[in-house]
DOMAR-691756 format. One record per residue (C-alpha): residue in one letter; y, z, x. Coordinates in pm, 1 decimal, always signed. Layout:
# residues N
- A/Y/Z/X;
...
# end
This chain:
# residues 268
- M/-1705.5/-1391.8/+1582.6;
- E/-1372.1/-1437.2/+1761.0;
- L/-1103.2/-1228.0/+1594.5;
- V/-765.7/-1398.4/+1566.0;
- T/-594.6/-1060.6/+1592.9;
- E/-764.0/-1005.5/+1930.2;
- Q/-666.7/-1338.9/+2081.9;
- S/-436.8/-1330.6/+2382.5;
- S/-65.2/-1318.0/+2311.2;
- P/+120.7/-1643.6/+2381.4;
- H/+388.6/-1430.7/+2548.4;
- R/+305.6/-1363.6/+2913.5;
- H/+425.7/-1122.9/+3182.3;
- L/+604.5/-899.5/+2934.4;
- E/+685.7/-645.9/+3203.8;
- T/+915.8/-899.1/+3371.1;
- L/+1131.2/-958.8/+3062.6;
- S/+1465.3/-795.7/+2984.4;
- T/+1509.4/-565.6/+2685.8;
- R/+1693.0/-841.3/+2496.6;
- E/+1421.5/-1096.2/+2573.2;
- L/+1152.1/-859.1/+2448.9;
- L/+1343.2/-785.3/+2128.1;
- E/+1409.1/-1152.9/+2058.8;
- R/+1045.3/-1244.9/+2109.1;
- I/+916.2/-960.1/+1891.2;
- N/+1164.4/-1062.9/+1623.3;
- S/+1053.8/-1425.7/+1642.0;
- E/+691.9/-1320.3/+1585.7;
- D/+786.8/-1084.6/+1301.8;
- K/+963.2/-1369.9/+1120.2;
- T/+628.7/-1543.6/+1070.7;
- V/+473.6/-1257.5/+872.9;
- P/+634.1/-1313.2/+527.9;
- Y/+523.8/-1676.9/+537.5;
- A/+167.3/-1567.4/+611.3;
- V/+185.9/-1330.5/+312.6;
- E/+324.4/-1610.5/+95.1;
- R/+11.6/-1816.1/+161.0;
- A/-195.5/-1529.9/+14.7;
- L/+3.1/-1483.2/-308.6;
- A/-272.2/-1626.6/-529.3;
- Q/-519.3/-1374.3/-385.1;
- I/-275.6/-1086.6/-431.6;
- E/-215.6/-1198.1/-790.1;
- A/-588.6/-1200.9/-864.2;
- L/-628.2/-846.3/-735.8;
- V/-332.3/-710.7/-933.8;
- E/-447.0/-884.3/-1252.7;
- A/-786.8/-714.5/-1216.0;
- L/-636.3/-379.0/-1120.6;
- V/-376.0/-327.3/-1393.6;
- P/-610.7/-319.0/-1696.7;
- R/-828.8/-62.3/-1520.9;
- M/-534.6/+162.1/-1442.2;
- A/-402.0/+119.4/-1795.8;
- A/-738.1/+246.0/-1921.2;
- G/-727.7/+553.9/-1698.4;
- G/-881.4/+421.9/-1378.6;
- R/-744.4/+504.3/-1035.6;
- L/-656.6/+299.8/-729.5;
- F/-806.3/+406.7/-398.8;
- Y/-711.6/+278.6/-53.8;
- I/-953.4/+327.7/+234.8;
- G/-876.5/+249.3/+596.2;
- A/-878.3/+372.3/+955.7;
- G/-597.9/+415.4/+1206.0;
- T/-279.5/+227.2/+1122.8;
- S/-442.1/+66.4/+819.0;
- G/-542.9/+402.6/+678.2;
- R/-198.0/+547.1/+739.2;
- L/-32.5/+256.7/+559.8;
- G/-253.8/+316.8/+257.2;
- I/-165.4/+685.2/+255.4;
- V/+206.8/+607.7/+280.5;
- D/+187.1/+368.9/-13.7;
- A/-16.1/+610.0/-225.8;
- S/+207.9/+907.2/-146.1;
- E/+520.0/+724.1/-261.4;
- I/+391.4/+642.9/-610.6;
- P/+445.2/+985.7/-774.6;
- P/+806.6/+1036.6/-659.7;
- T/+907.7/+675.6/-717.2;
- Y/+739.9/+617.1/-1052.6;
- G/+665.2/+965.5/-1185.1;
- A/+294.9/+885.2/-1178.2;
- P/+28.5/+1157.4/-1159.8;
- P/-53.1/+1243.7/-794.8;
- G/-416.5/+1141.8/-836.1;
- W/-353.1/+796.3/-982.4;
- V/-325.0/+625.5/-642.8;
- I/-515.9/+788.6/-357.6;
- G/-515.7/+698.5/+10.6;
- L/-812.3/+793.0/+228.7;
- I/-828.1/+763.7/+607.1;
- A/-1128.8/+775.6/+837.6;
- G/-1135.2/+1119.2/+996.7;
- G/-957.4/+1292.7/+710.2;
- D/-600.0/+1414.9/+685.9;
- G/-596.8/+1517.7/+1051.2;
- A/-621.2/+1150.7/+1144.4;
- I/-283.2/+1080.0/+985.0;
- R/-110.2/+1220.4/+1292.9;
- K/-378.5/+1208.8/+1561.2;
- A/-665.0/+966.3/+1617.8;
- V/-1008.7/+1109.7/+1538.5;
- E/-1249.4/+961.7/+1788.3;
- G/-1531.0/+757.1/+1637.0;
- A/-1431.0/+825.2/+1275.1;
- E/-1385.1/+458.5/+1188.0;
- D/-1737.4/+378.2/+1309.6;
- S/-1908.6/+582.8/+1039.2;
- E/-2102.1/+374.9/+786.9;
- T/-2133.4/+657.9/+535.0;
- Q/-1814.3/+864.5/+548.3;
- A/-1599.8/+642.7/+325.8;
- W/-1842.5/+681.0/+38.4;
- E/-1858.5/+1056.2/+93.4;
- D/-1478.1/+1069.7/+90.3;
- L/-1467.5/+870.2/-233.3;
- R/-1739.0/+1081.5/-395.4;
- A/-1529.4/+1391.7/-326.6;
- H/-1285.3/+1244.5/-580.1;
- Q/-1559.9/+1179.6/-839.4;
- I/-1508.5/+804.9/-817.3;
- D/-1668.5/+594.0/-1089.9;
- E/-1680.8/+243.3/-1237.1;
- Q/-1335.3/+277.2/-1395.9;
- D/-1171.6/+301.5/-1054.0;
- F/-1071.6/+29.4/-806.6;
- V/-1103.4/+47.1/-427.0;
- V/-901.7/-155.9/-176.7;
- G/-1018.5/-156.4/+183.9;
- I/-747.7/-207.2/+445.5;
- A/-861.7/-335.3/+785.1;
- A/-662.1/-567.1/+1008.6;
- S/-971.9/-667.7/+1203.4;
- G/-1188.4/-675.6/+892.9;
- T/-1475.2/-526.9/+1091.7;
- T/-1413.9/-150.8/+1058.7;
- P/-1747.1/+6.6/+953.4;
- Y/-1574.9/+283.2/+754.4;
- V/-1413.7/+17.0/+536.4;
- V/-1685.8/-248.9/+530.9;
- H/-1963.9/-9.8/+435.8;
- G/-1738.2/+186.1/+202.1;
- L/-1670.0/-128.4/-1.0;
- R/-2034.0/-232.7/+13.3;
- T/-2145.6/+99.9/-132.3;
- C/-1877.8/+82.1/-400.9;
- R/-2008.7/-256.1/-515.3;
- Q/-2361.9/-118.4/-523.3;
- H/-2232.5/+143.2/-768.0;
- G/-2048.9/-107.8/-985.7;
- I/-1700.9/-20.6/-861.1;
- P/-1468.2/-321.6/-816.6;
- T/-1328.4/-378.1/-470.6;
- G/-1049.4/-557.4/-289.3;
- C/-946.7/-583.6/+72.4;
- I/-651.8/-668.8/+295.2;
- T/-740.4/-821.2/+630.9;
- C/-594.5/-1059.0/+887.2;
- N/-903.4/-1230.5/+1027.9;
- P/-1074.2/-1533.5/+868.5;
- G/-1448.5/-1479.0/+833.7;
- A/-1417.3/-1101.3/+870.3;
- P/-1715.0/-902.5/+730.3;
- V/-1489.7/-709.6/+491.3;
- L/-1410.0/-1029.8/+301.3;
- A/-1773.1/-1055.0/+189.1;
- E/-1763.3/-700.8/+48.0;
- A/-1452.3/-749.1/-165.4;
- D/-1448.1/-883.3/-519.4;
- Y/-1078.7/-959.4/-467.1;
- P/-1021.8/-1037.5/-97.7;
- I/-673.6/-1082.9/+45.8;
- L/-657.6/-1267.2/+377.2;
- V/-322.2/-1280.6/+557.4;
- V/-359.7/-1466.5/+886.2;
- T/-84.4/-1339.0/+1114.3;
- G/-228.0/-1474.1/+1440.7;
- P/-232.1/-1310.4/+1785.0;
- E/-10.4/-1007.7/+1833.9;
- F/+290.7/-992.5/+2066.6;
- V/+103.7/-730.6/+2269.1;
- T/-254.1/-853.8/+2265.3;
- G/-460.9/-669.0/+2006.1;
- S/-179.3/-437.9/+1888.5;
- T/-239.5/-483.3/+1516.9;
- R/+14.1/-215.7/+1424.9;
- M/+267.3/-494.5/+1475.5;
- K/+238.2/-820.9/+1277.0;
- A/-88.1/-733.3/+1103.7;
- G/+44.3/-389.0/+1011.1;
- T/+365.3/-541.0/+878.3;
- A/+165.5/-784.9/+667.0;
- Q/-48.5/-505.0/+527.8;
- K/+261.7/-303.8/+437.9;
- L/+416.1/-601.7/+257.9;
- V/+97.1/-662.2/+59.4;
- L/+64.0/-294.7/-32.6;
- N/+424.4/-296.7/-152.3;
- M/+343.9/-595.4/-372.0;
- I/+25.6/-447.6/-517.0;
- S/+159.8/-104.1/-607.4;
- T/+507.8/-214.8/-716.1;
- T/+379.1/-495.3/-937.8;
- A/+114.1/-266.9/-1085.2;
- M/+367.0/+4.0/-1166.7;
- I/+601.6/-248.1/-1330.5;
- R/+318.1/-395.6/-1534.6;
- L/+215.2/-43.6/-1636.9;
- G/+560.2/+26.2/-1782.2;
- R/+695.3/+250.4/-1507.6;
- V/+1014.4/+43.6/-1465.2;
- Q/+1281.7/-44.9/-1721.6;
- D/+1498.4/-344.9/-1637.0;
- N/+1504.1/-291.9/-1259.7;
- K/+1530.9/+86.9/-1262.5;
- M/+1288.8/+364.7/-1161.1;
- V/+1333.2/+550.8/-1488.2;
- D/+1037.0/+782.9/-1426.8;
- M/+1123.4/+885.3/-1069.6;
- Q/+1100.7/+1252.7/-979.4;
- L/+1436.8/+1429.8/-949.1;
- S/+1332.0/+1602.1/-629.7;
- N/+1656.1/+1604.4/-430.4;
- N/+2031.1/+1560.6/-470.2;
- K/+2021.6/+1191.0/-380.2;
- L/+1772.6/+1116.9/-656.2;
- I/+1962.0/+1328.3/-908.5;
- A/+2274.2/+1129.4/-822.4;
- R/+2084.1/+802.0/-860.7;
- G/+1943.6/+916.3/-1192.8;
- T/+2289.8/+1021.0/-1307.9;
- R/+2423.3/+673.3/-1237.6;
- M/+2134.2/+519.2/-1431.8;
- V/+2199.0/+739.8/-1733.4;
- A/+2572.3/+678.5/-1717.3;
- H/+2520.8/+302.3/-1698.8;
- A/+2275.7/+299.7/-1989.7;
- T/+2471.1/+529.9/-2219.4;
- G/+2834.6/+478.4/-2126.6;
- L/+2878.2/+850.7/-2057.0;
- D/+3089.9/+971.9/-1768.1;
- E/+2892.6/+1102.6/-1470.9;
- V/+2946.9/+1470.9/-1551.1;
- R/+2799.8/+1435.7/-1901.2;
- A/+2531.7/+1195.7/-1776.8;
- R/+2419.3/+1449.6/-1516.2;
- Q/+2404.6/+1724.4/-1777.7;
- L/+2191.1/+1506.0/-2004.1;
- L/+1964.8/+1409.3/-1715.2;
- L/+1903.1/+1765.5/-1602.8;
- E/+1850.2/+1881.4/-1959.1;
- H/+1570.0/+1630.9/-2017.9;
- G/+1428.9/+1609.2/-1665.5;
- S/+1395.5/+1232.3/-1639.2;
- V/+1605.8/+920.9/-1670.2;
- R/+1378.2/+777.6/-1938.0;
- E/+1390.8/+1090.7/-2153.8;
- A/+1765.1/+1133.9/-2109.3;
- I/+1838.4/+777.8/-2221.8;
- A/+1598.6/+808.3/-2513.7;
- A/+1761.7/+1133.0/-2625.0;
- F/+2116.9/+998.8/-2612.8;
- K/+2290.7/+969.5/-2947.0;
- P/+2633.4/+794.6/-2944.7;
# end
């Protein structure tokens, strides 16, 4: 099978180009990514519609991936608790090679056909949960076999890939295919494919959190107040919702520990 993401870049002799020429050409390729994602909206919708009821009933969302794909899943999962006040274990990102692979490649880890399932079992995964495999190539054994084993155990699966006909598509109940084409630097899927994966992950987790009641109007009312910037943001939210000045809004926010609770507790 010829992988689209491995096809030769249409841009030749990159080493002869000026800095501006390189930037302009990378930018021109990057502009195509949102349109590729747009063509997959129906697939993304199907996955989210299947995911939300499971999470509402107590199920968890797992991402599995290797290399850049695994790191993107971990980034998305790690941002859910501070942004939406969700429990840390509600969305979990797993990478081939373990946490050490977040910063440094672990040789051969993505080629394991059994490790993904072992990693998932360490979290006591069951049929209530939902697993999304992230693989630009769609051929990564860690992801392909991880999803296959999940399905054998009755666990619903999805995937995000950038290659038509990729093996991972056959292992996903809710496949998402975003065809981004050859990369600017041949085979460097951290570029357009990685951008597409990040956009799709943003869509999945953000839409799920909104549907699960973690946003009011357009505000992150359950965000963690973990630094001064977020306390200031929360203060503005409370002030806007209650009509209080910022000093009193901040006092109310800190007293109750969350924007949602502070607004609910306000009595004119």
